[in-house]
Structure formats: structure tokens, C-alpha cells
N, C-alpha and C positions, 0 to 999 in steps of 0.2 A: 252664786259667786262666779265671776268670770274666770275662766281657767288660767291658772298660773303655773309656773314651772314646777311647783311643789304639789300640784294637784293633777292627778291623771284622770279624774272623773270627767266624762264628757259634759260639755255645756249643753243646756237645753233652752230652746227659745220657742215661744208661742208666736206664730205669725198669723194674724187675723186676715181674713179674706185671701187666703193662700191658695185657693183652688185654681185660680186663673189670673191672667193679666199681670199687673205689676206685683201683686202679692205673691204670685207663684214664682216670678223671677227672683224676688228677694229670698223666698224660702229655698230655692235651688242653690242660690249663691251662698247662703249661710250653711247649707248642708255640705257643699263642696269645701267650705272652710272648716268642717269638722263639727258643726253644731247638730245636735239632735233636734229635729223640727217637729213641733206640734202644729199640724195643719188645720186651721179653723176654716169652716165654710158655713154658709147658711142653707143653701138648697142645691148647690152644684156638686152632688155626691160623686158622680162619675169623674168629674174633673179633679175633685179632691183625692180620689183614689189614685189617679195618675201622678199627681204631685207627691202624694205619700210614698208611692213606690219608687219614684225617682230620687226623692230625698233619702230614703232608706238605702238605696244602692250607693249613694254618695257618702253617707255618714255612718251607716250601720244600723240606724234605728229611726223610725218616724211613726207617727200615728195621726189619725184624723179625728176631728171633734166638731160636731154640728152645734150651732147655737144661733138663735134669732136675736140680734142685738136691739130690737125694739122691745124685748121682753126682759125686764130687770132680773127676774129670777134666773133665766137662762144665762145671762151675763155673769151673775154672781156665782153660778155653779161651774163656770167654764174652767177657771184656773185650778180649783180643787180637783177637778177631773183630770187635768193634765198632770198635776202633782202626783195624784194617785197612780197614774200610768208610768211616769218616768222617775218618781222619787223626789225630784226637785225641779224647780224652774229657775233659770238665771236671768231671763230677759223676756220682754214682750215687745213685739213690733205691731203697732196698730195701723194696719194697712187697709182694712175693710172700710169702705165708704159708701154711703147712699148718695147718689148724684142724680137728682131729678130736677127738671127745670121749673122755675117759677120766677116771677119778677114783681115789681112794685104793684102792678095791676092785678096779678093773679095770686098774690101772697095771701096766706091764711094760716090760722093756728095749727091746723091738722098737719100741713106739710112741714111747718117749722118744727113741730113736736117730733115728727118722724126723724128729721135730720139731726136734731139735737140729741135724741136718744141714741141713734146709731153712731153718729160721728163725734159726739162730745161725751155723752154720759157713759157709754160703754168703755171707751179708753180710760176715763177717770176711774171707773170701778175696777178695771183690770190693773191699773197702777196701784190702787189701794190694796188689792189682793196680793199683788207681788210684794209690796212693802211689808205686809203682815207676814208673808211667808219668809222673806229675807230676815226679818226681825226674829222670828222663831228660830231660824237656823243660827243666827248670831248668838242668841241667848242660850242655845244648846251647846255653844262653844265650838262650833264647826271651824271657825278661823277668826283671827282678829280683824281681817280686812275683807270679810264677806260683803259683797256689794252686788246689787242688781241694776238693771238698766231698762228704761222704757224709751222707745223711739216712736214718735207720732208722725205719721205722714200727713203733711199739710199741703199747701198749694201756693205757687208763686202769685196767684191772683190776689192774695191777701195784701201784697205790696204793689199791686197794679190792678185796682178794682174796676169793674164794669157792672152794669145793672143786671146782668143775667145770672141765673142760678142764685137768687137771693138767699133762700133758706140754707142751701149748701154752704155758701160763703159765710153766712153768719155762724153756722155750726163749726166751720174750720177756724174762724176768728176766735170763737169761744175756746176751742181746743188749744190754739196758740197761747191765749192768755192763761188757760189752765196749766199749760206746761211750765210757765213761769212760777205760778203759785205752788204747783206740785214739786218743782225742783227745790223750793225752799222748805216745804212741809215734810218731804220724804228724805231729805238729806240727813246724815251722810250714807244711809243704807241703800238708797235708790237714786240713780241719776235719771233725768228726763231731758230728752233732746228732740227737737223737731227737725224733720227733713222735708223741704218744700221743692218738689219737682216742677219743671215747666211742662210744656206739651211733650209727652213721652210716648204714648201709644195712640194709634188711631182708633176710631169707633165707628158704629153704624151711622153716625151723623157726619162723617168725613170721608170723602172719596180719597183713595190713596194719593193721587196727584195733588189734591188740596192739602192733605196732611204733610206731604213732603215740602210743599211751598211754605206752609205755616211753620214747620219745624225749623226752617232756615231763618225765620224772622227773629234774630237775636244778635247782639253785638259780636258774639263769637261765630256767627254763621250756622249754628246748630243749637238746638235745645238739648234737653236731657234724653239719654237712652235708658232703657231698663238696667243695663249694666252699670251706668253711672250712678243711678239711684241705689241699686243694691250695694255697690261698693261704698257709698256714703253711709248707708245704714250699718254696714259691717264696721266701718271706721267709728261711728258713733257708739256702737255697742262695746267696742274694745278699748277706746281711749278713756281712761278713768278720770281725766281732768276736765271733761266737757259735761256741762249740765246747764239748764236754764237758758238755752239759746236755740236758734234755728239755723240750719245750714241750707242755703238756697242753692239748688242744683238745677239750673235752668238756662245755662249759656248766657245769662244776663237778661233774659226776657223781662224780668221784673223792672228793669231800667227803662223799658220802652212803654209807650202809651198805646193800649189797645181799647177801642171803644166798645167792643163786643167780646163775648167769650169765643175762644177759638172755634168751637163747634158750630157757631152761628155766624161766622165771618164769611 
């Protein structure tokens, strides 16, 4: 249940991929807003420990949980582990993403399967688990208006496609479609909202000067920042009237035509 005036129990959110980069920024922003944060990571344990400590300092409690999202058993066990630790979970933010390059020439089943498992299948299973948990709480009479929320991190490139990162893009397109179907299937107990950033953080594939140049390529003269994305995730989690839609947070980059992925421009 998202916290209301009549409930003093802290809200708990599972943020996947929260050890570093955008997932970490989202976790810290939610902790600053009072959420207890379950920090998911795959292999970056030292980074996850830092995120956990900072979230705990902000909200009073946090814990980290390792899971490989290419393994269905590990995905299915993740939310029950978080529930066992915190007592309840109110929301899931699916920020973890596999992002490996392929294109029409290098495409193969193995790469597609990896991306679909991590970027599509895992978020769906976590939404399924959250719905079961919220339903159990509702049936136990916790409150008449108990409701959970799922936020799926997508990508503005779904609305401005190019031929790069084919399997990644397909997996995010499938997740966007799943958001529509899940919002219908899981209502009224769980809302499902997409958040689609534009170019937000640099990477090893972009020099700083090039990143700054590309970041300015938008109708608003700037793309999304981590703070922009985190604020939108927080808004989606707390606004009880939003479900089955995607909020694009990209300075309007989806309105422009890019022939290649930013990292390859």
C-alpha cells in the first residue's frame, strides 16, 4: 500500500539494478522521499553496499539482494526474499537492463534470449509477484484501498527507432507492450507505468564532450538528467490515477530523427 495519512508504516520499494548509474540515482531519490529501499544487484556487490548504506542513512532502513535476471528461479525468489526482510513491499521499479550491441547482421537467438529474459521476463515476473503479495494483503483486510505500483524503465528510442541494439530494443518494446497488458490484468490492485528517459548518462562508449553535445540535441536543448528520471519515477509511484501509459522524459528527443544510437553517433 502506498503510504496514506492514516498509515504510518514506511513504504518499501524494490529497485532493480540499483547498485550504480540510473538505478542508484532512483534508489537514493526514493530513500530521500522516505521509502525503504531494497537494492537489487547482479554482481556489483561493493557498489550495492554503498547504495544500501546511503539509502539507509536517508530513510532509516535498506538492504541489498543479489539476483541474476537470466535465471528464472532467482527472479522468482527475489520478491519473497525482500518481503521476508521488510515485512511487505509496496512497489517495484524495474531499472536493471541488459544493453549489449547487435544489429540485423549480427542478430541471433542467443542474444535475443538474454535480453528478453533480463529486460522483459524478469520485470513481468516481479509484477506478477507484487500483485500476488498485494492481493494477499488485501484479502487479509489490511485496508480497503491497498494498492501497489510497478514502474518499468523504457527508452525514448522506442519512439525514435534506429537499427542499432536490435535485441535490446525488441526487449524494451516487448516490455512496453507488457505494461499495457499488465495494467489491465493486475488492476485495481497494482498500477503499471512506464518511464522512458532520453540520453541521461555517459558511458565508456562516449567521450564527455561528445556526451554533452548529444545531450543538447533535443527541442528543449537538453535531454533527461538522473534527477529528472528519478522525480518522474517517484511521481508515477505516488499518483494513484496513472496506469497503462508511459511518461517520456527526454527533452523531446523522441520527436527528432536519429539515424544511429547515441553511443555510435
